[in-house]
N, C-alpha and C positions, 0 to 999 in steps of 0.2 A: 870399393870401387864398382866394377861391373862383373866381377867374377861369377861365372855360371849363369849369367843372363843370356837370353836367346834373342839375337838381333837380326834385323833385315836392313840391308843398305842398298838403295838403288843408285844407279850411276856409279857403280863401284869399280869400273875398269880403268879409271884414271882420275887425276886431279883430286878434288875435295872428297869425292866418294871413296876413292881408294885409300886416301889418308885416314878417313874416318874408320873404314873397315879394319885397317892395320892397327889403329889405336885401340879400338874396341877388343880386337882379338888379343892384343898384347896385354890388355887389362883382364883377360880371362873369359870374355864373352864367346859364345858360339855364334857364328855369323853366316847368314844366307847372303850371297853375293849376287847382285843383279845388274846387268847392262846388256847391250845388244852384242858386244864383242865377246863371244864365248871363249875364244882362245886366250884373251887377256884375263878373263875371270878364272879359267883353269890354271893359268900360271900363278895368279895371285893366291888361289886356294892352296896350291902346292907350297907356296912360301909360308902360308899361315899355319899349315898343319905341322904338328910336332914331328921332327925328323924329315920334313919335306915330303911326306907321303901324299898320294892322290886322295882327294876328298870329295870329288864332285858327286859321287854316287851316294854320299851320306852314309857310309858304313858305320857300324856300331863303334862308338867312341870318337867319331869324327868331330872336328871343331868347326868345319865349314861345309857349306853346300852351295852349289852353283845352280842358278836358275836364269839362263840367258833368255833375252827377249825384250820386247817393247814394254816399257814401264807403264804405258797408257792402256795396254791390253788387259781387260778384266780377267781373261784366262791366265795370263802370266802373273797377274797380281795374286790370284787364287793359288797358283802353284808356288809362289814365293812363301805365302803364309802357311800352306800345307807342308812345304819342305821344312819350315821352322819347327812345326809341331811334330811331324812324322820322322824326319831325319835327325833333327837335333834335340827335340824335346821328348823323345821316348814315346811318341804317339799320344801324349796327354797334355804336355805343356805347350801353350801357344807362345808366340813371340811376345816379349814384354818390352821390346825396344825397337821401334821402327823409325828409320831415318829416310825421310822423303827428300831425296837429293837430286834425282835425275832431272835434267833440264838443259836448256841451250839458250844462247843469246842471239841477238840480231842487231847489227850496227844500223843506226839511222833512226829517222823519225817517220811519222805518218806521211810527211812530204817526200822523203827521199829514200826510204828503206825499200827492200825488195818485196813487192807485194806478193809474189809467189810463195814466200816463206811465212807469211803472217799466220795462216791457219796452223801450221806445224808448231810455231812458237807458242801459240795458246794451247794447242793440244798437249804438248809435252810438259810445259811449265804449269799450266792451270788445271786442265781436265785430268791429266794423269795424277797430279798431286791430290786433287779432290777424291778421285777413285780410291787411291791407296789410303788416304786419311780415313775415309769412311770404312773401308774394309778392315783396317787395323783397329779402329775404334770398336767395331762390332765384335771382332775376335777378343779384344781385351775386356769389353764391358757389356756385350750384348746389344741388340738393336734398341734404339731410342723409341719408347712408346709414343704413339700419335694420340693426342687428346684434343678433340675439337672444342673450340670455344674458350679454352683456358690453357695456360702453360702447364706441363706436367710437374708434379711435386718432385722435389729433389730426392733421388734414390739414395739408398745407403751404398757405400763402397763395399767391395768384397771383404770378407772377414780378414783376409791376409794382406790387406793393402799396405799396411805399415811395414810388413816384413818383405814384401815383394814389389818394388817400384814398377810402374808401368809408364813408358814414355813414348810419345810420338814427337819426333824432332823434324821440323820442316825448314828447308833452306829457302830463304827469300833473298832479298838484295837491298842495298841502300837505295837503288833507283826505284824500288817499289814503295819507298816512303818519301823520297825526296826527288822531285821531278828533274829528269834530264832529257832535254830535247834530242840528245844524241843517241838515246836508247829508249825511245818512247814506247815502242811496241813491246819490247821486252819488259820495260818498267811497268807497263799497264798489266801485263800478265803477273808480275811479281806483286803488284798492288793487290790484285785479286787473291793471291796466295796469302798475303797479310790478313785480308778479311776472312778467308777460310780458316786460317789457323786460330785467330781470336774467337771466331764463332764456335769452332769445335772446342776450344779451351773452356768456354763457358758451359757447354753441354757436358763435358767430360770431368770437370773439376769435382762435382759432387760424387762421381763414381771412382774417384781416386786415380784418374789417369791424367798425367801431365802432358800438355801440348805446348811445345816450345817453338818459337820462331827465331831463327838465326839469320841475321841480315848482314852479309859481308859486303865490304867495299871492294876495292880492286885486289884481286888475287891472281898471281901469275900462274897460268895453267894452259891447258888446251882450249879453254873457253874462248880466248881471244881469236884464235884461228877459225874455230867453228862459227863464230859470230861474224866473220868476215871483216874484222878490224884490219886496217893496214898495218902490217907488222913493223914497218919503219917508223911511221908517225906515232902509232900508239906505244911502240916500244920506247920512243923518246919521251913520251908523256909519262910512262911508268918510271923511267929512269929519273925524270925531273922531280918526282915526289917520293922516290925510293928511300929506304927499301919498301916495296909493296908487300902485301901479305903472301904467304905460302900456304898451300893446302894443309900442311901440318899445323899451322896456326888455328885454322878452323876446327881441325880434328881435336886439338887440345881443348878448345872451348866446349865442344860437344861433350867430350869426356867429363869435363868439370860439371856441366849442367846435369847430366844423367847420373853422376856419382853422388848427388845430394841425397840426404835422407828422404824417404818417401813423403814425409810431411812438409818438405821444403820444395818450392817450385820457382825456378828462374823462368819467368814467362816469355820474355823476348829480349834479345841482345843484338845491338848493332855493333859491328866490329870493323874498324877501318885501319889502314896504315896511318901512323902518327901524322904524317905530312899531307894526307889527303884532306883537303878542305871542302871538296865538292865532287860529286853529290854525296 
């Protein structure tokens, strides 16, 4: 499974991110938890530590470390990856499983959504994802050489690549692949995430690093309230196609993907509630 792997999970204070962190930890991984709400992360870290002991400081033998802050901030990203290596990896092992999950939605289209939130939607869903994907890839495989006039030749993967899988898992959305006029700004950001994940997959495949895109349909979580969906009308919609997905469903899928042998790569997966026909 994922025993003794070193993971980083963004957006881990609630919903899908929290469920993924719990699932990886239960499978034996050491996990760096990131989100803005430090108090929730600290509580989660205590839950995940054997015996319920505090773990935010990353003491020797700790199974978790907390790095609170904005997932789009390059300094925070650096601290996450440093915590994985220095607190959980004995100062030598880098993270080998990074889950790019932090994000937020926005109800509405170009025509009627809240213009004041547009930049934040793209910053946290697209720019933050790109920064973490790049940083994680560099830690796992080193910087990509720049060769002018011709694409670089395919490099050899690390000698231990079949013994030690390396994964970057990126959370997208069905609306990033299938147009929805009711979530068009959010969908546009997630469409960009789809492009980023596939382009990075093509670069990292020869290096033995798996980049996987997970595109969930409707998941019942805090997402709906943060995105300003009307709780009554959207609640009725979810009930009409229920049961919708739960965060644990996505976590179970992520665990399946990263538990494959290193020579097997599930590139991308779309997961919907059975009765969700659109988007």
